[in-house]
C-alpha positions as CSV (number, residue, x, y, z in Angstrom):
1,X,-17.9,-95.0,21.4
2,X,-16.7,-93.4,18.1
3,X,-18.0,-91.9,14.9
4,X,-16.0,-91.3,11.7
5,X,-17.1,-89.3,8.7
6,X,-16.1,-92.4,6.5
7,X,-17.0,-95.9,7.9
8,X,-14.1,-97.7,6.2
9,X,-12.1,-98.3,9.5
10,X,-15.2,-99.5,11.4
11,X,-14.6,-103.3,10.8
12,X,-11.1,-103.1,12.3
13,X,-12.1,-100.8,15.1
14,X,-15.1,-102.9,16.1
15,X,-12.9,-106.0,16.1
16,X,-10.7,-104.1,18.6
17,X,-13.6,-103.4,20.9
18,X,-14.6,-99.9,19.7
19,X,-18.4,-99.3,19.5
20,X,-18.8,-97.4,16.2
21,X,-21.9,-95.3,15.5
22,X,-23.2,-94.6,12.0
23,X,-24.0,-90.9,12.6
24,X,-22.9,-88.1,14.8
25,X,-26.5,-87.8,16.1
26,X,-26.5,-91.5,17.1
27,X,-23.2,-90.9,19.0
28,X,-24.6,-87.9,20.8
29,X,-27.9,-89.7,21.7
30,X,-25.9,-91.5,24.4
31,X,-25.3,-88.1,26.1
32,X,-21.5,-88.7,26.6
33,X,-19.6,-87.0,29.4
34,X,-16.9,-85.9,26.9
35,X,-16.8,-85.7,23.1
36,X,-13.2,-85.7,21.7
37,X,-12.7,-84.1,18.3
38,X,-9.9,-85.8,16.3
39,X,-10.6,-84.3,12.9
40,X,-8.4,-82.1,10.7
41,X,-8.9,-78.4,11.6
42,X,-10.2,-77.6,8.1
43,X,-13.2,-79.9,8.9
44,X,-13.8,-78.3,12.3
45,X,-16.4,-75.7,11.3
46,X,-18.6,-78.2,9.5
47,X,-18.4,-80.7,12.4
48,X,-19.1,-78.0,15.0
49,X,-22.1,-76.8,13.1
50,X,-23.5,-80.3,13.1
51,X,-22.7,-80.8,16.8
52,X,-24.2,-77.5,18.0
53,X,-27.9,-78.6,18.0
54,X,-26.9,-82.0,19.3
55,X,-25.0,-80.5,22.2
56,X,-28.0,-78.3,23.0
57,X,-29.8,-81.6,23.9
58,X,-26.9,-82.8,26.0
59,X,-25.9,-79.7,28.0
60,X,-23.6,-81.7,30.4
61,X,-21.4,-83.0,27.6
62,X,-18.0,-81.3,27.5
63,X,-16.3,-80.8,24.2
64,X,-12.5,-81.3,23.8
65,X,-10.1,-82.1,21.0
66,X,-6.6,-83.5,20.4
67,X,-5.3,-81.0,17.9
68,X,-1.7,-79.7,17.9
69,X,-2.8,-76.0,17.6
70,X,-5.1,-74.7,20.2
71,X,-5.7,-71.0,19.5
72,X,-7.3,-71.7,16.1
73,X,-9.5,-74.4,17.5
74,X,-10.8,-72.2,20.3
75,X,-11.6,-69.5,17.8
76,X,-13.5,-72.0,15.7
77,X,-15.4,-73.3,18.7
78,X,-16.3,-69.8,19.9
79,X,-17.4,-68.9,16.3
80,X,-19.8,-71.9,16.4
81,X,-21.2,-70.7,19.7
82,X,-19.8,-73.6,21.7
83,X,-17.1,-71.9,23.7
84,X,-18.9,-72.5,27.0
85,X,-18.6,-76.3,26.8
86,X,-15.0,-76.4,25.4
87,X,-11.7,-77.4,27.0
88,X,-8.7,-77.8,24.7
89,X,-6.3,-80.8,24.9
90,X,-3.2,-82.0,23.1
91,X,-1.6,-85.4,23.9
92,X,2.1,-85.2,23.5
93,X,2.4,-88.6,21.8
94,X,2.4,-89.6,18.2
95,X,4.4,-91.2,15.4
96,X,4.9,-90.7,11.7
97,X,2.2,-93.2,10.8
98,X,-1.6,-92.7,10.1
99,X,-4.7,-94.7,9.7
100,X,-6.4,-97.3,12.0
101,X,-3.8,-99.9,11.0
102,X,-1.2,-97.7,12.6
103,X,-3.0,-97.7,16.0
104,X,-0.7,-98.5,18.9
105,X,-2.1,-99.5,22.3
106,X,1.1,-98.3,23.9
107,X,1.2,-94.9,22.2
108,X,0.0,-93.1,25.3
109,X,2.2,-94.9,27.8
110,X,3.5,-92.3,30.3
111,X,2.3,-89.5,28.0
112,X,1.9,-85.9,29.0
113,X,-1.1,-83.8,27.7
114,X,-1.4,-80.1,27.5
115,X,-4.9,-79.0,28.6
116,X,-5.7,-75.4,27.5
117,X,-8.1,-73.0,29.1
118,X,-9.0,-69.3,29.0
119,X,-10.5,-66.9,31.5
120,X,-14.0,-68.1,30.6
121,X,-13.4,-71.8,31.0
122,X,-15.6,-73.5,33.5
123,X,-13.6,-75.2,36.2
124,X,-16.0,-78.2,36.3
125,X,-15.6,-78.6,32.5
126,X,-11.8,-78.5,33.0
127,X,-12.0,-81.0,35.8
128,X,-14.0,-83.4,33.6
129,X,-11.3,-83.4,30.9
130,X,-8.4,-83.5,33.4
131,X,-9.9,-86.4,35.3
132,X,-10.5,-88.3,32.1
133,X,-6.8,-87.9,31.2
134,X,-5.3,-88.6,34.6
135,X,-7.7,-91.2,35.9
136,X,-9.1,-93.0,32.9
137,X,-6.1,-92.8,30.6
138,X,-3.5,-92.7,33.4
139,X,-1.5,-89.8,31.9
140,X,-0.1,-86.5,33.2
141,X,-1.3,-83.0,32.3
142,X,0.0,-79.5,32.4
143,X,-2.5,-76.6,32.1
144,X,-1.7,-73.8,29.6
145,X,-3.3,-70.9,27.8
146,X,-3.6,-71.3,24.1
147,X,-0.8,-68.8,23.2
148,X,1.7,-70.5,25.5
149,X,0.8,-73.9,24.2
150,X,1.1,-72.9,20.5
151,X,4.5,-71.3,21.0
152,X,5.7,-74.3,22.9
153,X,4.3,-76.8,20.3
154,X,6.0,-74.8,17.5
155,X,9.3,-75.1,19.3
156,X,9.3,-78.8,20.0
157,X,7.2,-80.1,17.1
158,X,6.1,-77.9,14.3
159,X,9.4,-76.2,13.6
160,X,11.4,-79.5,14.0
161,X,9.0,-81.1,11.4
162,X,10.1,-78.4,8.9
163,X,13.8,-78.8,9.8
164,X,13.5,-82.6,9.4
165,X,11.8,-82.2,6.1
166,X,14.5,-79.8,4.9
167,X,17.1,-82.5,5.7
168,X,15.4,-85.1,3.5
169,X,14.9,-82.5,0.8
170,X,18.6,-81.7,1.0
171,X,19.6,-85.4,0.6
172,X,17.1,-85.9,-2.2
173,X,18.7,-83.1,-4.2
174,X,22.3,-84.1,-3.5
175,X,24.2,-85.7,-6.4
176,X,25.7,-88.3,-4.0
177,X,22.3,-89.1,-2.4
178,X,22.6,-92.8,-2.8
179,X,25.9,-92.9,-1.1
180,X,24.6,-90.7,1.7
181,X,21.5,-92.9,2.1
182,X,23.7,-96.0,2.3
183,X,25.8,-94.4,5.0
184,X,22.7,-93.2,7.0
185,X,22.5,-94.7,10.5
186,X,21.2,-93.7,14.0
187,X,21.8,-89.9,13.7
188,X,20.0,-89.6,10.3
189,X,17.2,-92.0,11.5
190,X,16.5,-90.0,14.6
191,X,16.6,-86.6,12.9
192,X,14.4,-87.5,10.0
193,X,11.7,-89.8,11.5
194,X,9.0,-87.2,11.5
195,X,9.8,-86.2,7.9
196,X,8.4,-89.6,7.0
197,X,4.9,-88.4,8.0
198,X,2.3,-87.8,5.3
199,X,3.5,-84.5,3.9
200,X,0.0,-83.1,3.6
201,X,-0.6,-83.7,7.3
202,X,2.7,-82.0,8.2
203,X,2.0,-79.1,6.0
204,X,-1.4,-78.5,7.4
205,X,0.0,-78.6,11.0
206,X,2.7,-76.1,10.2
207,X,0.4,-73.8,8.3
208,X,-2.0,-73.8,11.3
209,X,0.8,-72.4,13.5
210,X,2.4,-70.4,10.8
211,X,3.4,-67.2,12.8
212,X,5.1,-69.1,15.6
213,X,6.9,-71.4,13.2
214,X,8.1,-68.6,11.0
215,X,9.7,-66.8,14.0
216,X,11.5,-69.9,15.0
217,X,12.7,-70.8,11.5
218,X,14.2,-67.4,11.1
219,X,16.0,-67.8,14.5
220,X,17.2,-71.2,13.5
221,X,18.4,-69.9,10.1
222,X,20.3,-67.2,11.9
223,X,21.9,-69.7,14.2
224,X,23.0,-72.0,11.3
225,X,24.3,-69.1,9.3
226,X,26.4,-68.0,12.3
227,X,27.8,-71.5,12.6
228,X,28.7,-71.6,8.9
229,X,30.4,-68.2,9.3
230,X,32.4,-69.5,12.3
231,X,33.5,-72.6,10.4
232,X,34.5,-70.4,7.5
233,X,36.5,-68.1,9.8
234,X,38.0,-71.1,11.8
235,X,36.6,-69.5,15.0
236,X,37.1,-72.3,17.5
237,X,36.1,-70.3,20.5
238,X,32.7,-69.3,18.9
239,X,32.1,-72.9,17.9
240,X,32.9,-74.2,21.4
241,X,30.4,-71.7,22.8
242,X,27.8,-72.8,20.2
243,X,28.1,-76.5,21.1
244,X,28.2,-75.8,24.9
245,X,25.1,-73.5,24.9
246,X,22.8,-76.5,25.1
247,X,24.3,-77.8,28.3
248,X,21.3,-76.8,30.5
249,X,19.1,-79.1,28.4
250,X,21.7,-81.9,28.5
251,X,21.7,-81.7,32.3
252,X,17.9,-81.6,32.4
253,X,17.7,-84.8,30.2
254,X,20.4,-86.5,32.3
255,X,18.4,-85.7,35.5
256,X,15.2,-87.0,34.0
257,X,16.8,-90.2,32.8
258,X,18.5,-90.8,36.2
259,X,15.2,-90.9,38.1
260,X,13.1,-94.0,38.4
261,X,10.3,-92.0,40.2
262,X,9.7,-88.4,41.0
263,X,8.5,-86.8,44.2
264,X,4.8,-85.8,44.4
265,X,2.9,-83.4,46.5
266,X,-0.5,-81.9,46.7
267,X,-1.5,-78.6,45.2
268,X,-4.5,-76.5,46.4
269,X,-6.5,-75.2,43.5
270,X,-8.4,-71.9,44.3
271,X,-11.9,-71.3,43.1
272,X,-10.8,-67.9,41.7
273,X,-7.7,-67.6,39.6
274,X,-7.3,-71.3,39.2
275,X,-6.1,-70.9,35.6
276,X,-3.1,-68.8,36.7
277,X,-2.3,-71.2,39.6
278,X,-2.1,-74.1,37.2
279,X,-0.2,-72.2,34.5
280,X,2.4,-71.1,37.1
281,X,2.7,-74.8,38.2
282,X,3.4,-75.8,34.6
283,X,6.0,-73.2,34.2
284,X,7.8,-74.5,37.2
285,X,8.1,-77.9,35.5
286,X,5.3,-79.6,37.5
287,X,2.7,-81.9,36.1
288,X,-0.7,-83.0,37.5
289,X,-0.9,-86.8,37.9
290,X,-4.3,-87.0,39.6
291,X,-6.7,-85.4,42.0
292,X,-7.5,-85.9,45.7
293,X,-10.7,-84.1,45.3
294,X,-12.3,-81.3,43.2
295,X,-9.9,-78.6,44.5
296,X,-6.8,-80.6,45.3
297,X,-4.4,-81.9,42.7
298,X,-1.4,-84.3,43.0
299,X,1.6,-82.8,41.2
300,X,4.8,-84.5,40.1
301,X,8.0,-82.6,40.7
302,X,10.4,-83.1,37.8
303,X,13.7,-81.4,37.1
304,X,13.4,-78.1,35.2
305,X,15.8,-76.6,32.7
């Protein structure tokens, strides 16, 4: 079931088998196991305020979301007095498109989700969300705290969106932009795909993780300035070191691509300290693919960098 603040996508969604509700209260009257928030962060306080009395009538419902920044969402949820029923989630899958017409049934194929918890998170609430992702959606999860997630998301998504946008800005301002655009092929396509995203959507995402993105952009700027200096000085040794520094990641990707399947084993989840156990598992490069029972997970062992 689904609810949207504007009903304009309902006809298409219902044609695709989604049961759409006209109000949030109507949605919550079904007492769902999980409510997934998919709204912009700026709309979160108003939606949480509307949800609060409805969740009071459905105490077993767990609240989660799919936002790309977790610390801010948890702060908003706690400010609304709903921290007890919340577990954060972020599916690492997406594209540069938006709207129901851009929906892709294969978007989540083999996707990994980050599930975020804190010291107050109920294990049963976590398990509800984790089982939904691994069993119902068929995806993998790693368990993180909000800070670790937001720093990682800045590294692999938010900062690259800025860099990709800077590339198309540079081309747009170049006097030979039409020649360059005609020459563009695979390299340019791959490096600028995310820059084709709605710029307001990208800006909001980056601003919501501003501190982490700022730190990474300053590091990136320093790296690029150093390479420019090395080119100016004709410093071949330094340039060789720069291009070789990423070899650990190249080996990691080669190892991932070389495997058709990965080994799996069981992981015991303690009743106390379970958050740290699962965080350490994520830092080893492991991912949860399912559960044997409430306290025993199946983890997939993938190469680490």
